[in-house]
C-alpha positions in Angstrom: -6.9 127.7 137.4 -4.2 129.1 135.1 -0.6 128.9 136.3 1.4 132.1 136.2 4.7 131.7 134.3 5.7 135.3 134.5 9.4 135.7 135.1 10.2 137.3 138.5 12.0 140.6 138.2 14.8 139.6 140.5 15.7 136.6 138.4 16.0 138.3 135.1 19.8 138.8 135.2 20.2 135.2 136.2 17.8 134.1 133.4 20.0 136.0 130.9 23.0 134.1 132.4 21.2 130.8 131.8 20.2 131.7 128.2 23.7 132.8 127.4 25.1 129.5 128.8 22.5 127.5 126.8 23.0 129.4 123.6 26.9 129.0 123.9 26.6 125.3 124.5 24.2 124.7 121.6 26.3 126.9 119.3 29.4 125.0 120.1 27.6 121.7 119.5 26.2 123.0 116.1 29.4 124.5 114.9 31.4 121.4 115.8 28.9 119.3 113.7 30.2 121.1 110.6 33.7 122.1 111.7 34.9 119.2 113.9 38.0 121.1 115.1 35.6 123.3 117.2 34.6 120.2 119.0 37.8 120.5 121.1 36.4 123.5 122.8 33.4 121.7 124.1 35.4 118.5 124.7 36.1 119.2 128.4 32.4 119.9 129.0 31.4 116.7 127.4 34.0 114.8 129.5 32.5 116.4 132.6 29.0 115.3 131.8 30.2 111.9 131.0 32.0 111.6 134.4 28.8 112.6 136.1 26.7 110.1 134.1 29.1 107.1 134.7 29.9 108.1 138.3 26.2 107.8 138.9 26.2 104.2 137.7 29.2 103.4 140.0 27.7 105.1 143.1 24.4 103.4 142.4 26.1 100.0 142.4 27.8 100.7 145.7 24.6 102.0 147.3 22.8 98.8 146.4 25.6 96.7 147.9 27.2 95.6 144.6 30.9 95.7 143.6 32.5 98.1 141.1 35.8 96.9 139.4 36.6 99.9 137.2 35.5 103.1 135.5 37.3 103.9 132.3 36.9 106.8 130.0 37.7 106.7 126.2 38.9 109.6 124.1 35.5 109.6 122.3 33.9 110.4 125.7 32.4 106.9 125.9 32.8 105.2 129.3 32.6 101.7 130.6 31.7 101.0 134.2 32.1 97.4 135.3 29.9 96.3 138.2 27.9 93.5 139.5 24.1 93.8 140.1 21.0 92.1 139.0 17.3 92.2 139.8 16.1 95.5 141.4 19.6 96.7 142.1 20.4 96.2 138.4 17.4 98.3 137.4 18.6 101.1 139.8 22.1 101.0 138.4 21.0 101.1 134.8 18.6 104.0 135.4 21.0 106.0 137.5 23.2 107.4 134.7 20.7 109.5 132.7 18.4 110.4 135.7 21.2 111.5 138.1 22.9 113.5 135.4 19.7 115.4 134.8 19.2 115.7 138.6 22.7 117.0 139.0 22.2 119.7 136.3 18.8 120.7 137.8 20.4 120.9 141.3 23.0 123.3 139.9 20.2 125.4 138.5 18.6 125.7 142.0 22.0 126.4 143.5 22.5 129.3 141.1 19.0 130.5 141.6 19.0 130.8 145.4 22.3 132.7 145.5 24.6 129.9 146.9 28.3 130.2 146.3 29.3 129.3 142.8 32.9 128.6 144.1 31.5 126.0 146.6 29.6 124.2 143.7 32.7 124.3 141.5 34.9 122.9 144.3 32.3 120.2 144.9 32.1 119.3 141.2 35.9 119.2 140.9 36.2 117.1 144.1 33.5 114.7 142.8 35.3 114.1 139.5 38.7 113.8 141.3 37.3 111.3 143.9 35.7 109.2 141.1 38.9 109.2 139.1 41.1 108.1 142.0 38.7 105.5 143.5 37.1 104.0 140.4 39.5 105.0 137.7 42.8 104.3 139.4 42.7 102.3 142.7 40.0 99.7 141.7 41.6 98.7 138.4 44.9 98.1 140.2 43.1 96.3 143.0 41.4 93.9 140.6 44.7 93.5 138.5 43.2 95.2 135.5 40.6 92.4 135.1 38.1 94.8 133.4 40.4 97.7 132.3 43.5 98.3 130.2 46.6 100.3 131.1 45.9 102.7 128.3 42.3 103.1 129.4 43.3 103.8 133.0 45.9 106.3 131.9 43.5 108.3 129.8 40.9 108.1 132.6 43.3 109.4 135.2 44.7 112.1 132.9 41.3 113.5 131.9 39.9 113.2 135.4 42.9 115.1 136.9 42.8 117.8 134.3 39.0 118.3 134.7 39.2 118.3 138.5 42.2 120.7 138.5 40.5 123.0 136.0 37.4 123.3 138.1 39.4 123.9 141.2 41.3 126.6 139.3 38.1 128.4 138.2 36.7 128.2 141.7 39.8 129.6 143.2 40.9 132.3 140.7 38.0 133.2 138.4 36.2 136.5 139.2 32.9 135.8 141.0 30.8 136.7 137.9 32.6 134.4 135.7 32.4 131.6 138.3 28.7 132.1 138.1 28.8 131.7 134.3 31.1 128.7 134.5 28.6 127.0 136.9 25.7 127.8 134.5 27.6 126.3 131.7 28.2 123.1 133.7 24.5 123.0 134.6 23.3 123.4 131.0 25.9 120.9 129.7 24.7 118.2 132.1 21.1 118.8 131.0 21.9 118.9 127.2 24.1 115.9 127.5 21.3 114.0 129.2 18.8 115.0 126.5 21.1 114.2 123.5 22.3 111.0 125.1 18.7 109.8 125.5 18.0 110.8 121.9 21.0 108.7 120.7 19.9 105.9 123.0 16.5 106.0 121.4 18.0 105.6 117.9 20.3 102.9 118.9 17.7 100.9 120.8 15.1 101.2 118.0 17.6 100.2 115.2 19.9 97.7 116.7 20.4 95.1 119.6 23.6 96.9 120.8 24.4 96.5 124.5 23.1 99.6 126.3 21.5 100.6 129.6 18.1 100.2 127.9 19.1 96.7 126.8 20.0 95.8 130.4 16.6 97.0 131.5 14.8 95.0 128.9 16.8 91.8 129.8 15.9 92.3 133.5 12.2 93.1 133.1 11.0 91.8 129.7 9.8 95.3 128.9 11.2 96.6 125.6 14.2 98.8 125.9 12.5 101.6 123.8 9.9 101.8 126.5 12.6 102.4 129.2 14.2 105.1 127.1 10.8 106.9 126.9 10.3 106.5 130.6 13.7 108.1 131.3 13.0 110.8 128.9 9.7 111.7 130.5 11.2 111.7 134.0 14.2 113.9 132.8 11.7 116.4 131.1 9.7 116.6 134.3 12.9 117.3 136.4 14.1 119.9 134.0 10.7 121.5 133.9 10.5 121.7 137.6 14.0 123.1 137.8 13.2 125.8 135.2 10.0 126.6 137.1 11.9 126.9 140.3 14.5 129.1 138.5 11.8 131.5 137.3 10.0 132.2 140.5 11.0 135.0 142.8 13.1 134.5 145.9 14.9 136.2 148.7 18.3 135.0 147.9 18.7 135.6 144.2 22.2 135.9 142.8 23.3 139.5 142.4 26.6 138.9 140.7 25.5 137.8 137.2 27.8 138.8 134.3 24.7 140.4 132.9 24.0 142.7 135.8 25.8 146.0 136.4 
C-alpha cells in the first residue's frame, strides 16, 4: 500500500519556514568554507549545538549513576566532558551525544509543527544551556579543584554559555513572534545538521585513525569496530529525522499561524 507524502495545506507556511532555515544554515556553512570570516555568523549556532551534544553526555552519566567532574568548551567548538562510567552505562553515555542532539532537533520540529509557543521553547533552550554552564562548567570544576579542567577552559565555557543563554532569553522576550518562530526553526535545523556533519566527521576520523572518540569508547567496551557504531548512530539519526519530517508534513489542528512566510 503506497504511503501518501503529500504536504498538508495548513503546513505549507511552516514548511517554507523550515526550508528557509535550512537553506540559511547550509549557505552559512558553505560560504564559511571559502570565506572563514563568515564562520563567525554561524559560530553561536555551532556552540549551541555543541552544548546540546555534550550536555547529553553529562546528563546520561548522571542518569546512570556516574559522576561528572567537568564540561569545558574550547573556542574551536570542541568540548570535553569528564565522567566515570563503564559497561552498559558507558555505552549509554557514549551514544547519548549524537542521538540526543538529533532527538532535540526533532522535538523542536514537532514543537513548531503543533503550534506550541516558540518563546517557551527558546526560554527552555536558554535555561538548559545556562543550567549546564553553571553546574557542569562552573560549579563542578571548582568542586573538584580543577582536576579535569583549566581556568582558561572554565572561563571560556562560562562566557560562551552565559552569552548563549542570555541571547536566547533576549530573543524569547523581545523578538516579534514571527521571528521567534524563525529563530526556533534555525536552532532545530542547526541541531540536526550538526548531528549529521559530526557523524560524517566521526566516520572519517574512525576510519582513518585511532583517535579517542565516542566510537572508540564503544569499540573498547564491546569489541565491535567503532565504524560500525558510527553507522548505527547514523541510521538511528536518519530514522528520527525522517519521522520528524513526516510528522511535520502531516495536517494537524494546531498548526502555527505566525510564520514569517504567511500574511
